[in-house]
C-alpha positions, -999 to +999 in steps of 0.1 A: -522-171-876-494-166-849-512-131-843-547-144-842-531-169-814-514-142-791-549-119-792-568-155-784-543-157-753-544-128-740-583-121-746-588-159-728-561-148-698-582-114-690-612-132-695-604-157-666-592-127-646-622-114-643-641-144-635-617-148-606-632-114-596-660-123-604-665-150-577-648-126-553-677-100-556-704-133-552-688-141-520-692-106-508-730-103-519-741-137-505-720-131-470-735-093-469-778-107-477-765-139-453-757-111-427-791-092-437-811-123-433-795-132-401-806-096-385-841-103-399-843-137-382-829-122-353-857-093-353-886-114-362-883-136-334-869-121-307-897-089-314-925-104-329-918-140-315-921-153-351-919-190-353-884-198-376-900-219-399-927-194-409-900-170-405-882-188-431-909-190-454-917-154-452-882-141-457-873-168-485-882-149-514-867-117-501-832-125-506-825-138-539-786-142-534-796-168-508-815-200-530-812-220-505-837-206-482-863-210-506-850-249-511-856-255-473-885-238-472-899-261-504-881-291-482-900-282-455-933-278-469-927-312-482-921-329-450-885-326-442-876-314-405-854-282-409-824-290-396-819-316-424-840-294-449-812-268-440-780-289-444-793-305-478-802-272-490-771-255-479-752-285-491-764-280-529-756-238-528-721-243-520-713-263-553-719-234-569-709-202-540-674-193-537-676-194-498-645-208-476-645-234-458-651-216-426-677-195-439-694-231-452-694-242-422-705-218-404-738-218-426-740-250-424-741-253-387-763-224-385-802-234-384-795-272-369-779-254-338-816-239-334-834-270-343-847-279-299-844-237-285-868-213-275-872-181-288-847-166-266-823-193-270-827-189-309-820-151-304-791-155-287-774-177-312-789-157-341-769-130-325-733-146-318-736-161-355-744-124-372-713-109-357-691-140-373-708-137-404-704-099-398-667-105-396-667-128-428-685-098-447-654-077-435-627-101-449-646-109-479-646-070-484-610-068-479-598-098-500-628-081-529-610-048-529-572-062-525-573-092-552-598-079-575-588-056-597-550-075-593-569-108-606-575-090-640-541-072-641-523-102-634-541-124-657-545-100-686-501-089-680-495-133-685-519-130-717-499-104-731-467-123-722-479-155-737-492-138-768-460-121-769-440-158-765-467-169-790-454-138-815 
């Protein structure tokens, strides 16, 4: 019985380490897609002169790691104003996404900052947000590299120690 408990403790801790690593990987994936989305939005608005709501609707399906884009588009189609729809969709998304407070604040403020601006001003604002998100991507990648493998190793070691203590 003790052996089974020791093995279970070791496995449970290792699985928890893998869970923590998955959170780091999800954060990097979300930030990379957000960066790509902002670059796409910048290009479409500046070069193609596509209005932001139409651009959002046409891009929403292209970014699976950013489901709040689809939620925002659906809310706008139902008659909600873009800034409010964006904030509500992002708020729901952040409940399940492991972004830092700084990254969440950046994401939440992105579209409301564009609400009453012309195409040139929107493009300039998107360029600034793109730069900030790019820095967030670099930080997240560095953290994933530094902490990702360590999470599994440390949690696995703790699990083994717990197993030894149980025996």
